[in-house]
Structure formats: structure tokens, C-alpha cells
C-alpha positions as CSV (number, residue, x, y, z in Angstrom):
1,M,-7.2,30.5,79.8
2,H,-6.8,28.1,82.1
3,L,-3.4,28.3,82.5
4,L,-3.9,31.8,84.2
5,W,-6.4,30.7,86.0
6,Q,-4.6,27.5,87.8
7,L,-1.7,29.8,88.9
8,L,-4.0,32.3,89.6
9,A,-5.6,29.7,92.2
10,V,-2.6,27.4,93.5
11,V,-0.4,30.4,93.7
12,A,-3.1,32.3,96.1
13,V,-3.1,29.5,98.4
14,W,0.9,29.2,98.1
15,I,0.8,33.2,99.5
16,L,-2.4,32.6,102.1
17,G,-0.7,30.1,103.6
18,N,2.7,31.6,103.5
19,L,1.5,34.1,105.4
20,G,-0.3,31.7,108.4
21,I,3.0,29.3,108.4
22,A,4.9,32.8,109.1
23,A,2.5,33.8,112.0
24,V,3.3,30.6,114.0
25,K,6.2,29.8,112.1
26,D,7.9,29.7,115.7
27,N,5.6,27.7,117.8
28,P,5.8,23.7,116.4
29,W,2.8,22.3,116.9
30,P,0.7,25.3,115.1
31,A,3.4,25.3,112.4
32,L,3.0,21.9,111.4
33,V,-1.1,22.0,111.6
34,A,-0.8,25.6,109.2
35,G,1.6,23.4,106.7
36,L,-0.7,20.0,106.8
37,L,-3.6,22.5,106.4
38,T,-2.0,24.4,103.7
39,A,-0.8,21.2,101.5
40,V,-4.5,19.8,101.7
41,V,-6.3,23.4,100.9
42,A,-3.9,23.1,98.2
43,V,-4.3,20.2,96.2
44,L,-8.2,20.3,96.7
45,V,-7.8,24.1,95.1
46,Y,-5.8,22.6,92.2
47,G,-8.2,19.5,92.0
48,W,-11.3,22.0,91.4
49,V,-9.4,24.7,88.8
50,V,-9.0,21.9,86.6
51,R,-12.2,20.5,86.6
52,R,-13.7,23.7,86.3
53,T,-11.1,24.6,83.3
54,E,-9.8,21.6,81.5
55,H,-13.4,19.5,81.9
56,R,-11.8,16.7,83.0
57,A,-11.1,14.4,85.8
58,P,-7.6,15.5,87.6
59,V,-5.9,12.1,87.6
60,E,-2.5,13.9,88.5
61,V,-3.9,14.4,91.9
62,S,-6.2,11.2,91.8
63,L,-5.9,9.5,95.5
64,K,-5.3,6.4,94.3
65,G,-1.7,5.3,94.7
66,A,-1.4,8.7,96.6
67,G,0.3,7.0,99.9
68,A,2.5,5.2,98.2
69,G,3.8,7.4,95.6
70,I,4.0,9.7,98.7
71,S,5.7,7.5,101.1
72,W,8.7,6.3,98.9
73,G,8.8,9.6,97.0
74,T,9.7,10.9,100.9
75,L,12.2,8.3,101.7
76,L,14.1,8.7,98.3
77,G,14.6,12.1,98.9
78,I,15.6,11.8,102.5
79,A,17.8,8.9,101.3
80,L,19.0,11.3,98.6
81,F,19.7,14.0,101.1
82,G,21.0,11.5,103.3
83,A,23.8,10.5,100.7
84,V,25.0,14.4,99.7
85,I,25.2,15.0,104.0
86,A,27.3,11.7,104.1
87,N,29.7,12.5,101.4
88,I,30.4,15.9,103.2
89,A,30.5,14.3,106.1
90,F,33.3,11.8,104.2
91,L,35.3,14.3,104.2
92,G,35.3,16.0,107.6
93,D,32.9,19.1,106.5
94,Y,30.2,18.4,108.9
95,T,30.0,17.9,112.1
96,I,27.2,16.1,114.7
97,N,27.8,18.2,117.9
98,G,24.9,16.5,119.8
99,L,20.9,16.5,119.6
100,G,19.3,20.0,118.3
101,T,16.0,20.8,119.0
102,P,13.5,17.9,118.0
103,A,10.1,20.3,118.6
104,R,11.0,22.5,116.1
105,A,11.9,19.8,113.8
106,V,8.1,18.9,114.4
107,G,7.2,22.7,113.0
108,L,9.7,21.9,110.1
109,L,7.5,18.9,109.0
110,G,4.6,21.4,108.5
111,I,6.2,23.9,107.0
112,M,8.4,21.7,104.1
113,A,4.9,20.2,103.7
114,G,3.2,23.2,102.3
115,A,6.0,24.4,100.3
116,A,6.3,21.3,98.7
117,V,2.8,20.4,97.7
118,T,2.1,24.3,96.8
119,E,5.4,24.0,94.7
120,E,5.2,21.1,93.2
121,L,1.5,22.3,92.4
122,V,2.5,24.9,90.4
123,F,5.5,23.7,88.6
124,R,4.8,19.9,87.9
125,G,0.7,21.1,87.8
126,V,0.3,24.0,86.0
127,L,3.4,24.9,84.2
128,F,5.3,21.6,83.4
129,R,1.7,20.5,81.7
130,T,1.1,23.2,80.2
131,V,4.7,24.3,78.6
132,E,4.8,20.2,77.3
133,H,1.5,20.0,75.6
134,W,2.8,23.1,73.8
135,T,6.5,21.9,73.2
136,G,7.0,18.1,74.0
137,T,8.4,16.9,77.4
138,W,12.3,18.0,76.7
139,I,12.1,21.6,76.0
140,A,9.0,21.6,78.9
141,L,11.6,20.4,81.4
142,V,14.4,22.4,80.6
143,L,12.0,25.8,80.7
144,T,10.8,25.1,83.6
145,G,13.1,23.4,85.8
146,S,15.4,26.6,84.5
147,L,12.3,28.4,86.1
148,F,11.8,26.4,89.2
149,G,15.6,27.4,89.8
150,L,15.7,31.2,89.0
151,I,12.9,31.9,91.7
152,H,15.1,30.1,94.2
153,L,17.3,33.8,93.7
154,L,14.7,35.3,95.6
155,N,15.5,33.3,99.1
156,A,18.2,34.9,101.3
157,N,21.7,33.8,100.8
158,A,21.0,32.9,97.2
159,T,23.8,32.7,94.5
160,L,23.4,32.0,91.1
161,W,25.3,28.9,91.4
162,G,22.9,27.7,93.5
163,A,19.8,28.8,91.2
164,I,22.2,27.3,88.7
165,A,22.2,23.8,90.8
166,I,18.9,23.7,92.1
167,A,17.6,23.9,88.3
168,I,19.3,21.2,87.4
169,E,19.1,18.8,90.5
170,A,15.8,20.0,91.6
171,G,14.1,20.9,88.6
172,G,15.6,18.4,86.7
173,M,14.8,15.1,89.4
174,L,11.0,16.3,90.2
175,T,10.1,17.0,87.1
176,A,11.6,13.6,85.9
177,A,9.8,12.0,88.6
178,Y,6.0,13.7,87.3
179,I,7.0,12.8,83.7
180,A,7.8,8.8,85.2
181,T,4.6,8.2,86.9
182,R,2.1,10.7,85.2
183,K,1.1,11.8,88.8
184,L,2.4,14.5,91.5
185,W,2.5,11.9,94.9
186,V,5.9,10.9,93.6
187,P,7.4,14.7,93.4
188,I,5.9,16.1,96.4
189,G,7.3,12.8,98.5
190,L,10.3,13.7,96.5
191,H,10.3,17.1,97.7
192,L,9.1,16.9,100.9
193,G,12.1,13.7,102.2
194,W,15.0,16.2,100.4
195,N,13.1,19.2,102.5
196,I,12.9,17.3,105.6
197,A,16.1,16.0,105.8
198,A,17.4,19.4,104.9
199,S,16.1,21.0,107.7
200,A,14.6,19.3,110.3
201,I,17.2,16.1,110.5
202,F,20.4,18.0,109.8
203,S,19.8,21.2,110.4
204,T,21.4,22.8,107.2
205,K,20.2,25.7,105.2
206,V,17.7,25.0,102.6
207,S,17.8,26.9,99.4
208,G,19.8,29.7,100.9
209,S,17.1,30.2,103.5
210,N,17.6,30.5,106.8
211,T,15.6,27.5,108.6
212,P,15.7,27.2,112.5
213,Q,17.9,24.4,114.6
214,G,16.2,20.4,113.7
215,L,16.8,17.4,115.1
216,L,21.0,17.1,115.1
217,D,22.9,20.2,116.0
218,A,25.6,20.3,113.4
219,T,27.9,21.8,111.7
220,M,29.2,22.5,108.6
221,S,32.7,24.3,107.1
222,G,34.3,23.7,103.8
223,P,34.9,24.7,100.3
224,A,31.9,25.8,99.1
225,L,31.6,23.2,95.7
226,V,31.6,20.8,98.9
227,T,29.4,22.5,101.0
228,G,27.4,24.6,98.8
229,G,28.6,27.6,101.1
230,D,26.0,30.0,102.3
231,F,23.2,28.5,99.8
232,G,23.2,25.3,101.6
233,P,24.0,21.7,100.7
234,E,21.8,22.0,97.6
235,G,24.8,24.0,96.2
236,S,27.0,21.3,96.8
237,V,28.7,19.7,93.6
238,Y,27.3,16.2,95.5
239,A,23.6,17.7,95.3
240,V,23.8,18.1,91.5
241,V,25.6,14.4,91.1
242,F,22.9,12.6,93.0
243,G,20.4,14.6,91.4
244,V,21.1,14.3,88.0
245,V,21.6,10.7,88.5
246,A,17.6,10.7,89.8
247,T,16.9,12.3,86.8
248,V,18.1,10.0,84.7
249,V,16.6,6.9,86.4
250,F,13.0,8.2,86.3
251,M,13.6,9.8,82.6
252,W,14.6,6.2,81.4
253,L,11.4,4.6,83.3
254,A,9.1,7.4,81.3
255,H,11.2,6.5,78.3
256,R,10.0,2.6,78.6
257,R,6.2,3.7,79.9
258,G,5.9,5.4,76.7
259,H,5.5,8.6,78.9
260,V,7.6,11.3,76.4
261,V,5.8,13.2,74.5
262,P,7.7,14.1,71.7
263,L,7.7,18.2,69.8
264,R,5.5,16.8,66.7
265,R,2.8,15.2,69.1
266,S,2.9,17.6,71.7
267,T,-0.5,19.0,70.8
268,Q,-2.0,15.7,71.8
269,P,-2.8,15.0,75.3
270,P,-0.6,13.8,77.5
271,P,0.3,10.3,78.5
272,A,-2.4,8.9,81.3
273,A,-1.6,8.4,84.3
274,C,0.6,5.7,85.1
275,T,-1.5,2.8,87.7
276,T,1.5,1.2,89.0
């Protein structure tokens, strides 16, 4: 029953947080506060419900190493999405026209923080951990990564290819980041950095959702295979390639650290969180 109670608790914060953010999304500073508040409350609720249902310390959200994990994860996420945009721009399909709306970029920071934290808690913190306990690491990675992609079909301008791309590049990469570290801070930072780059910096659509203009005033046009079309750059073949590369690197680290749980051991507790 712990899966049900954990999902109910974290999803409740996710829904209430989204409602609060939606109410102030056109006001940058309130949006920033609402998003950050949603993120903090979600982590606290996750820690509380894990303690109550699993009778253990929630080491995956331990404050030790949180700052470093979020920081370098965020920088990596920005760098990866920046590499996607750089490749699209190299082909002449992404053009910067000038400065966009910096004030709205501030609000987007909060909105994306709330989304990154709640989604990581649900998909990596609750679902992946539980499914991995039943099936082992690789099956759990495929199943929860696929579900992460499918849920993006609910977004505006969603496409089947976009959902598949998200499942591969994000579902794989973010889950692999958790497996490599056994903490949620790096995947949270990675998710946050990726979304901040897409919205607040480069002013593109995020997973098919129409987001306000961010720091840059830019236009994108060209083949959907390159630009992602109406779904945004996450549907670009470049995003898939960079996501796969990052997934391979994280899984290599996970294997070296002994964090990969084979099926025959899937009934045992997962490896302890990495302390480095």
C-alpha cells in the first residue's frame, strides 16, 4: 500500500501547486514564489510519507549533498539543452532576434522548479523505486520512462513522436541519473536545468506546452525532425541523441558503483544512496 499512499500524497501537492501557480502565472514574482513553495512542500511531504509508509529515513532526499547535486545537475541540463539549440541554430533553424522578456523569465524559474521537483518525486522517487523493487533496474527504467513519455500526450500540441522522444531522452536520462546517484537531487537539477533552458532562456515550447517568452526573443522554423515542430526542441532528433548519450554515461556510472539491480535480486532493498 505504500505506493498508493506515496502517490496520493505527492500528486496532491503536484495538483494543488499547479493550481496555485496557474493563478499567478502572469505575475513573475508571485509565480517564482509559488513554484519554489510547491517544490519545498513536495519534498517535505515526500519525506514524511516515506517515513510513515516504509519506516525508514528518506535518504534519497537527504539534505547532505543536495546543493551540489542540484547545482551541477542544473548546469548539465542547461548545457545539454543548449547543445540541442546550438545544433538547430547551426542549420539556420533557430534565430535570436534580440532580448525577450526577462521579467517573465523570472516567473518561469519558479514554474519549472515546481514542475521538476514534483515530477521527479512522482516518477523517480515513488514509481521507479517501487517498480525496481519488483522487477529490477532495467525493466523499471523502461516501464517508468515510457510512462513518463506517455503522460506528456496530455500537453497542448502533443504528438506521439514527441511522447516517444520524451520517453527516450528524458525518461531514460533522468532515471539513469537517479540510478547512478541513488539520490533525487541530480535528476531534479537536470530536469530543472533542461526546462529552464527551454523556457526561461531560449524561449521555446516545453514538451508541446506554450510557455511565455523568456530571456531571448527568438524564432524557430525548419523540418520537424530538426526543430521538433509544434512539440518544441524536445522532439528534435538532436534532443534524443544527447539524451541517449547522457543515459549511457549515467548507466555506466551506475554499473561501476554497483547500483544496477538485476531481476534475480529485485526483491532485495535497492543499493544505498551514493555519498559522493
